[in-house]
C-alpha positions in Angstrom: 64.1 101.5 104.5 66.3 99.3 103.0 70.0 99.5 102.0 69.9 100.5 98.0 71.9 103.0 95.8 72.2 106.7 96.7 70.7 105.7 100.7 73.0 106.9 103.3 73.9 104.4 105.7 75.4 104.3 109.0 76.9 101.3 110.4 79.7 99.9 112.5 81.8 97.0 111.4 85.1 95.1 112.4 87.4 93.3 109.9 89.6 90.3 110.1 91.9 88.5 108.3 92.1 84.6 107.7 94.5 84.1 110.9 91.7 86.3 113.0 93.7 89.1 113.3 91.7 92.6 113.7 92.5 94.8 110.8 89.9 97.7 111.6 87.1 97.6 113.9 84.6 101.1 114.2 82.5 99.3 117.0 84.8 101.2 120.1 84.9 104.2 118.0 82.9 106.5 115.1 80.5 104.5 113.0 80.9 104.8 109.2 78.7 106.7 107.1 78.5 106.9 103.3 76.5 106.6 100.5 75.9 103.6 98.7 76.7 103.5 95.0 79.8 105.9 95.3 82.4 103.3 95.1 83.6 104.6 98.8 83.2 100.4 100.0 85.1 97.4 98.6 82.5 95.7 96.3 81.8 92.7 98.1 80.9 94.2 101.3 78.7 96.9 99.5 76.8 94.1 97.6 76.3 92.0 101.2 74.7 95.7 102.4 72.0 96.0 100.1 69.1 95.2 101.1 69.8 95.0 104.5 67.5 97.8 107.0 68.9 99.6 110.7 69.2 97.2 113.2 70.4 94.5 110.8 73.9 92.6 111.9 75.4 90.2 109.7 78.7 88.8 109.3 80.2 88.5 105.6 83.6 86.8 103.8 85.2 89.2 101.2 87.3 87.4 98.4 90.5 89.5 97.3 88.1 90.4 94.1 85.6 91.5 95.6 87.9 93.3 98.2 91.3 95.1 97.6 92.2 93.1 94.0 95.0 90.1 93.9 98.4 91.1 94.8 100.5 91.7 91.6 104.8 91.1 92.2 105.4 93.6 89.3 104.4 96.6 91.6 106.6 96.1 93.8 110.5 97.1 92.9 113.6 98.5 94.3 114.5 102.2 94.0 117.9 103.7 94.9 118.2 104.7 98.4 119.4 108.5 97.3 116.1 108.9 95.7 114.9 109.8 99.9 117.9 111.5 100.4 117.4 113.9 103.5 114.1 111.5 104.8 114.1 109.5 107.8 112.3 106.3 105.8 111.4 103.6 107.9 109.7 100.4 106.6 105.4 100.7 106.8 106.2 104.0 105.6 103.7 105.0 102.8 104.3 107.8 99.9 102.6 108.8 96.5 105.3 108.1 93.6 104.7 108.6 90.5 104.6 106.1 88.2 104.3 104.6 84.3 100.9 104.0 85.4 100.3 107.5 86.8 100.3 108.4 90.6 99.7 105.3 93.1 100.4 104.9 96.9 103.1 102.9 97.5 105.0 101.4 101.1 108.0 100.6 101.9 108.4 96.8 102.9 112.0 96.5 102.9 115.3 98.6 103.2 118.5 97.0 101.8 122.0 98.2 101.5 121.4 100.7 99.0 118.0 100.1 97.7 114.7 100.8 99.3 111.8 97.9 98.0 108.7 99.6 97.9 104.9 97.8 97.1 102.4 99.6 94.9 99.6 96.9 96.0 97.0 97.9 98.6 98.2 96.6 102.0 94.9 94.6 102.2 95.6 93.4 98.5 95.2 89.6 98.0 93.7 88.8 101.9 90.5 87.1 102.2 88.7 89.8 104.6 86.0 88.7 107.5 83.5 91.5 108.4 81.2 91.6 111.2 78.6 94.6 110.1 75.8 95.9 112.4 73.7 98.3 110.5 72.3 101.8 112.5 70.8 104.1 109.9 69.7 104.2 106.7 68.3 107.5 105.2 67.9 109.0 101.6 70.8 111.1 100.6 70.0 114.5 100.2 70.5 115.9 96.6 73.3 118.1 97.9 75.4 114.7 99.0 74.4 113.1 96.2 75.6 116.0 93.8 79.0 116.1 95.8 79.5 112.3 95.6 79.8 112.2 100.3 77.8 112.3 103.2 77.2 116.2 105.1 77.3 116.2 109.2 75.3 118.6 110.8 75.2 121.6 109.2 76.7 121.3 105.9 80.0 119.5 104.3 82.5 122.2 105.5 83.8 123.0 102.3 83.9 125.5 99.4 81.8 125.2 96.6 
C-alpha cells in the first residue's frame, strides 16, 4: 500500500538544520503516526512521502516556504515587562498571546531593562530542514479517524464525542 491522502502513516524521522544540528529525532522513541492530507505535516515533507510504501527510507531537503515559512521581522515586538507581573520569565519561554491578527504563539527571545522582546515566528521559520525518514507502516484510515481528523490508538481515541 502506498502513501496517499487519507492513509495512516507510521514513520520514524530525524531532522537537521543546515549546520547539521539535530532538531528532532524519533528513531530512539515512539514513531510519528498521522493521517496524510490533514495538514499535520509540513507540505514539503508530506509531498515527499506520497507514493512511498512501508520499508522505504529516503532523505528530503525542505526549503522554508515548504516548511514553517520565511521569517517576518514584523512578528517581533517589544512588550512592557509589566505585562508579565508575577511571572518568572526567561528567554525561550513560549506562550499564547492575543494580537491584532488573533491568537498566536510567541517566544521570548530577549529580556531588556523594561521590555521583553517576543517573536511570533515559528522557531523553525526561515530554516532549511533536512529529513531522514523510514516508513514503517501504511494503512487505510478508518471512517472514525477520518471524521475526527486524527489517528486513534488501540481501543479508540480517548476523547468523548
